[in-house]
C-alpha positions in Angstrom: 18.2 46.7 -30.4 16.8 43.7 -28.0 18.6 43.1 -25.2 20.7 40.6 -24.3 19.0 37.9 -21.9 20.9 35.2 -19.6 19.0 31.8 -19.6 16.9 31.6 -16.9 17.8 28.3 -14.3 15.2 26.4 -13.6 15.5 23.9 -10.5 15.3 20.9 -10.4 15.9 20.5 -14.2 13.8 18.2 -16.0 14.7 13.9 -15.9 11.5 12.5 -16.9 8.0 11.9 -16.7 8.5 11.8 -12.5 8.7 16.0 -12.8 7.4 16.4 -16.0 4.3 18.4 -15.0 6.2 20.2 -12.1 9.1 21.2 -14.7 6.3 22.5 -17.8 5.0 24.9 -15.1 8.1 26.6 -14.1 8.7 26.8 -17.8 5.4 28.1 -18.5 5.5 30.6 -15.6 9.1 31.6 -16.4 8.9 32.6 -20.1 5.5 34.1 -19.7 7.5 36.7 -18.1 9.6 38.0 -21.3 7.4 39.7 -23.7 7.2 39.1 -27.6 5.4 41.8 -29.3 2.0 42.2 -27.5 2.2 38.5 -26.0 5.0 36.6 -24.4 7.5 34.2 -26.1 5.4 31.3 -24.3 3.2 31.7 -27.0 6.0 30.7 -29.4 6.6 27.6 -27.3 2.6 26.8 -27.6 2.6 27.5 -31.3 0.2 30.4 -31.2 2.8 33.1 -32.6 4.8 31.2 -35.6 7.5 32.2 -37.7 6.3 34.9 -39.9 8.7 34.4 -42.4 6.5 33.0 -45.0 4.4 36.4 -44.9 7.5 38.5 -44.3 7.8 41.8 -46.9 9.3 45.3 -46.3 11.9 46.3 -43.5 9.3 46.1 -40.5 8.5 42.0 -41.5 12.3 41.7 -41.7 12.4 43.2 -38.2 9.7 40.8 -37.3 11.4 37.8 -38.4 14.7 38.9 -36.6 13.0 39.2 -33.7 10.9 35.6 -33.8 14.2 33.6 -34.5 15.6 35.5 -31.4 13.2 34.7 -29.2 12.7 31.3 -30.8 16.3 30.5 -30.1 16.6 32.2 -26.8 13.6 29.6 -25.4 15.3 26.2 -27.2 18.5 27.4 -25.2 15.9 27.9 -22.1 14.5 24.3 -22.7 18.2 22.5 -23.1 20.0 24.1 -20.6 17.3 23.3 -17.8 16.9 19.4 -19.0 19.1 16.6 -18.2 21.1 14.6 -20.8 18.1 12.2 -21.3 15.5 15.3 -22.3 18.0 17.2 -24.0 18.5 14.0 -26.8 14.4 14.3 -27.1 14.7 17.8 -28.4 18.0 17.8 -29.8 17.2 17.8 -33.3 13.8 20.6 -32.8 14.3 23.7 -35.2 11.5 25.8 -33.2 10.0 26.1 -29.4 7.0 24.8 -30.3 8.5 21.5 -32.0 10.8 21.0 -29.0 7.7 21.4 -26.8 5.5 19.1 -28.8 8.4 16.3 -28.9 8.6 16.4 -24.5 5.0 16.4 -24.0 4.9 13.0 -25.9 7.4 11.7 -24.0 6.7 12.8 -20.5 3.2 13.7 -20.0 1.5 11.3 -18.3 -1.2 11.6 -16.1 -1.2 10.0 -12.4 -3.1 11.8 -9.7 0.5 13.2 -8.6 0.4 15.1 -11.6 -3.1 15.7 -11.8 -3.2 16.8 -8.3 -0.1 18.9 -9.0 -2.4 21.2 -11.6 -4.6 22.1 -9.1 -1.8 22.6 -6.1 -0.1 25.2 -8.6 -3.6 27.1 -8.5 -4.3 26.8 -5.0 -0.5 27.5 -4.0 -1.1 31.0 -5.7 -1.2 33.8 -3.3 -1.1 37.9 -4.1 1.5 40.0 -2.1 0.6 43.6 -3.2 4.2 44.7 -2.7 5.5 42.7 -5.2 2.3 42.8 -7.7 -0.2 44.8 -8.9 -3.7 43.3 -9.0 -4.1 43.0 -13.0 -0.4 41.1 -12.7 -1.8 38.5 -10.3 -5.1 37.9 -12.0 -2.9 37.6 -15.2 -1.1 34.9 -13.8 -3.9 33.1 -11.8 -5.2 32.8 -15.1 -2.4 31.5 -16.9 -2.2 28.7 -14.0 -6.0 27.7 -14.3 -6.0 27.8 -18.3 -3.2 25.4 -18.2 -4.8 23.2 -15.6 -7.7 23.3 -18.2 -5.8 22.9 -21.5 -3.9 19.9 -19.9 -6.4 17.9 -18.9 -8.5 18.4 -22.6 -5.8 15.9 -23.4 -7.8 12.8 -22.0 -8.0 11.1 -18.8 -6.5 7.7 -18.2 -9.1 5.1 -17.5 -7.9 4.6 -14.2 -8.1 8.2 -13.3 -11.6 8.8 -14.8 -13.5 9.7 -11.3 -10.5 11.8 -9.9 -9.6 13.6 -13.8 -13.7 13.9 -14.2 -14.2 16.3 -10.7 -10.7 18.2 -12.1 -12.2 18.8 -15.6 -15.7 19.8 -14.1 -14.0 22.1 -11.7 -11.9 23.8 -14.3 -14.8 24.4 -16.4 -16.8 26.0 -13.8 -16.8 30.0 -14.0 -18.1 30.3 -10.3 -15.4 27.7 -9.3 -13.0 29.6 -10.9 -13.9 33.1 -9.1 -13.6 31.3 -5.7 -10.6 30.3 -6.1 -9.0 33.7 -7.0 -10.7 35.3 -3.9 -9.1 32.6 -1.9 -5.7 33.8 -3.0 -5.7 37.2 -1.4 -4.1 37.6 1.9 -6.4 38.2 5.5 -5.9 41.7 4.8 -9.0 42.0 2.1 -11.2 39.5 3.8 -13.9 42.3 4.0 -13.7 43.0 0.4 -13.4 39.3 -0.4 -17.2 39.0 2.2 -18.8 42.0 0.4 -18.0 40.5 -3.3 -19.5 37.4 -2.2 -22.4 38.7 -0.9 -23.3 39.6 -4.4 -25.5 37.1 -6.0 -24.7 35.8 -9.6 -21.5 37.6 -10.0 -19.6 36.1 -12.7 -16.0 35.4 -13.1 -15.1 38.8 -15.1 -17.6 40.5 -12.4 -15.3 39.2 -9.6 -12.2 40.7 -11.5 -13.4 43.9 -12.4 -14.5 44.5 -8.6 -10.9 43.1 -7.5 -9.2 45.9 -10.0 -11.5 49.0 -8.7 -11.2 48.4 -5.4 -7.7 47.0 -4.3 -5.9 49.7 -5.5 -7.8 52.0 -3.5 -7.6 49.7 -0.4 -4.5 49.7 -0.5 -3.7 53.7 -0.8 -5.9 54.2 1.8 -3.3 52.7 4.5 -0.2 54.3 3.3 -0.3 56.9 5.9 -0.4 54.6 8.8 3.1 52.6 8.5 6.3 52.7 6.2 6.3 49.3 5.3 4.0 46.1 5.7 3.8 42.3 5.2 2.4 39.9 2.9 -0.4 39.2 4.7 -1.1 43.2 5.6 0.2 45.2 2.7 0.1 49.0 2.5 1.4 50.2 -0.9 0.6 48.7 -3.9 3.1 47.7 -6.3 3.1 50.5 -9.4 3.4 49.8 -12.9 7.5 51.3 -13.9 7.4 54.0 -15.6 9.0 53.2 -19.6 12.1 55.6 -20.0 11.5 58.1 -22.7 12.6 56.5 -26.3 12.0 59.6 -28.0 9.1 58.4 -30.3 6.0 61.4 -30.5 2.6 60.2 -31.3 1.3 63.2 -33.6 -2.5 61.9 -33.6 -2.1 62.0 -30.0 -0.6 65.6 -29.7 -3.1 66.8 -31.8 -5.6 65.8 -29.3 -3.4 67.9 -26.1 -1.8 65.0 -25.1 1.4 64.3 -24.3 1.8 61.3 -26.8 4.8 59.6 -25.6 7.1 56.6 -26.3 5.1 55.8 -29.7 4.5 56.3 -33.6 1.1 57.6 -34.6 1.1 54.1 -36.3 1.7 52.5 -33.5 -1.3 54.4 -31.3 -3.4 52.2 -29.2 -5.8 55.2 -28.8 -6.5 56.4 -32.2 -7.0 52.4 -33.2 -9.6 52.4 -30.4 -10.6 55.6 -31.5 -11.3 54.5 -35.0 -12.9 51.5 -33.8 -15.4 53.2 -31.8 -16.3 55.5 -35.0 -16.9 52.2 -37.0 -19.2 51.0 -34.5 -21.1 54.1 -34.5 -21.3 54.3 -38.5 -22.5 51.0 -38.3 -25.3 51.4 -35.7 -26.7 54.8 -37.6 -26.7 52.9 -41.2 -28.4 50.0 -39.2 -31.2 52.1 -37.6 -31.3 54.5 -40.4 -34.4 55.1 -42.5 -32.6 55.6 -45.8 -34.1 53.1 -48.4 -30.6 52.2 -49.5 -30.3 48.4 -48.9 -28.0 46.8 -46.0 -27.4 43.0 -46.2 -24.8 40.3 -45.2 -22.3 39.7 -47.2 -20.6 36.6 -47.6 -18.3 34.0 -49.3 -20.0 32.7 -53.1 -21.5 29.4 -52.8 -21.9 29.3 -48.3 -25.4 28.7 -48.7 -26.2 26.4 -51.6 -22.9 24.5 -50.7 -23.3 24.0 -47.1 -27.2 24.2 -46.7 -28.8 23.0 -49.1 -32.8 23.8 -49.3 -32.3 26.6 -46.4 -32.0 30.3 -46.0 -30.4 32.0 -43.9 -32.5 34.3 -41.2 -30.6 37.6 -41.1 -32.0 39.7 -38.0 -30.4 42.6 -39.3 -30.5 42.5 -43.0 -33.1 45.1 -44.9 -33.8 43.0 -47.9 -34.1 39.5 -49.0 -31.5 38.1 -51.2 -30.8 35.1 -53.2 -28.2 33.5 -55.7 -30.8 31.5 -58.2 -32.6 33.7 -60.4 -35.6 31.0 -60.5 -36.8 31.6 -57.9 -37.6 34.7 -58.6 -41.0 36.5 -60.5 -41.5 40.2 -61.1 -37.7 40.3 -62.0 -36.5 43.9 -62.4 -33.3 44.5 -64.4 -30.7 47.2 -65.0 -31.1 48.5 -61.6 -27.8 49.5 -60.9 -28.6 50.0 -57.1 -25.8 50.2 -55.1 -25.2 47.7 -52.1 -23.9 48.2 -48.5 -22.7 45.3 -46.4 -23.1 45.2 -42.4 -19.1 44.9 -42.8 -19.3 48.3 -45.2 -17.9 46.3 -48.1 -20.3 47.3 -50.9 -21.6 45.4 -54.0 -23.8 46.9 -57.4 -27.1 45.0 -57.8 -28.7 45.0 -61.4 -31.6 42.5 -60.6 -34.9 42.2 -58.0 -38.1 40.8 -57.9 -40.1 38.5 -55.5 -39.1 35.5 -53.8 -41.3 32.5 -54.5 -40.7 29.7 -52.0 -42.8 27.3 -49.8 -41.8 27.3 -45.9 -43.9 24.7 -43.2 -46.3 24.0 -46.3 -47.1 27.6 -47.3 -46.2 29.2 -50.3 -44.9 32.4 -50.2 -44.2 35.5 -52.0 -41.5 37.9 -50.2 -40.8 41.1 -52.3 -38.0 42.8 -53.0 -35.8 40.3 -53.1 -31.8 40.9 -54.7 -30.4 38.4 -57.1 -26.9 38.1 -57.5 -24.9 34.8 -58.5 -22.5 35.9 -55.4 -25.2 36.8 -52.8 -26.0 34.2 -50.1 -30.0 32.9 -49.8 -31.0 35.4 -47.0 -34.5 35.8 -45.7 -33.7 39.9 -44.4 -34.8 40.3 -40.7 -36.1 43.4 -41.0 -38.6 43.0 -43.6 -41.3 41.7 -41.0 -44.0 42.7 -40.4 -44.9 45.2 -37.6 -47.5 43.3 -36.2 -45.8 40.0 -35.0 -45.3 37.6 -32.2 -42.1 35.9 -31.8 -41.9 32.2 -29.5 -38.7 30.8 -28.4 -38.4 26.9 -27.5 -35.0 25.4 -27.3 -33.0 25.7 -30.7 -36.3 26.5 -32.5 -38.4 30.1 -32.6 -41.5 30.1 -34.5 -42.6 33.8 -35.4 -46.2 34.6 -36.3 -48.4 37.6 -37.6 -52.3 37.8 -37.5 -52.5 34.2 -36.0 -50.5 32.4 -38.8 -47.4 31.3 -38.8 -44.7 33.4 -41.0 -41.6 31.4 -40.1 -40.0 28.5 -38.1 -36.1 29.2 -37.6 -33.7 26.7 -36.3 -30.6 27.4 -34.5 -27.6 26.1 -35.5 -23.8 26.4 -34.9 -23.3 28.8 -38.2 -26.7 30.8 -38.0 -30.3 30.9 -37.7 -31.8 28.8 -40.7 -35.2 28.6 -42.8 -36.2 25.4 -44.3 -37.5 25.8 -47.6 -39.4 23.9 -50.7 -39.9 24.3 -54.1 -43.0 27.2 -54.9 -46.1 24.9 -56.2 -49.0 27.3 -56.3 -51.0 30.4 -54.9 -49.2 32.3 -52.4 -51.3 32.3 -49.3 -48.7 34.7 -47.1 -47.3 37.8 -49.0 -44.5 39.5 -47.0 -44.7 43.3 -45.7 -42.3 45.9 -45.5 -41.6 46.8 -41.8 -38.9 49.2 -40.7 -39.2 47.0 -37.0 -36.2 45.1 -35.8 -36.7 41.5 -34.8 -35.3 42.5 -31.6 -36.0 39.2 -29.5 -34.3 37.1 -31.8 -31.4 39.6 -32.4 -31.3 39.8 -28.6 -30.9 36.2 -28.3 -28.8 35.3 -31.0 -27.1 38.0 -31.8 -26.4 39.1 -35.4 -26.1 36.4 -37.8 
């Protein structure tokens, strides 16, 4: 059962467009302090967490629906009680917090020099106080303010503010700038740590947050023996996360591992989920690097290739076999094979037909052996069937693979994968594919598994 919440007060209340930008920032910061499952109830406002009613089945699902509705009502009451009469009328008929948010946004969100400036000022004024926050909490708070600035600017800038708006938009998208602003939120006590971080070239924002999470706690704890208290600029004791009271739940999985297993059940255990995820990844890596003859292909939806990329085969850097859904492209067909095919997602399929694929690519007729056929398979060129002695060169969005001085493939990179343009086979083949176990490593590292 959830605890009763008192409605928080936000001053000043929303009057209209003049104070909307500052008011919505205050609302976000306030509601982000309330938890809803693994998120915060602010995500109900943005619409990220929706009413689960349509998907609800069983007691646990009913509980989720009830919790969502309680939190949704709490947010609407918070918004109404922190609005003046005109703004209350705007959201009076809203059934969900997201509807209320969108109504207010449509009514009051205007972009002026003052409101654009308020977005940046909200970030600049963020300051870390180690007596009241852990460094993780501070980084999370900073991320929310930066993300709010970026998403608000992404809504468009009026013509009369283009110049100033463009500067802020570019700033909000710059990872290096975000890191510099985060370091600027630390008080003078951390100057030496900040300077050491700034001396390291090429650090991403993620690198900077990792350094802070690693070294700030140690820097704080190192001063605990010198004084009994501290100031915001010269803190001593790092705020520790409050220990959760024992709710009586026990996790058999953790207990079986020799751990305490407190305050959660096995079905809620993040450690178990993490370990199972690691095991699944290790199994996938083992399958991908195995010398077994069982083919591994990429399993995708029926009709994806023919509907979206007519005349193309997808180049899959981790597939051990070519596949097609067009039987007319095959010769030397073998039937009734009943081969078990394992996909990269560990799904399985039974393939009865295999043959030699006849295609024309880059003006050359090609015979690609051991191509698997099934109407539900996509048209795929298997990257693991590359010859051992191939060379690969990349320029922009195109890669060229050659072997023995002859071009095998010209590969185009699109948003949805790597693609090879094909034409109808029209004569004797000049190139015959060779089975090779070597990965197309450079393509895999450059583009990832597709």
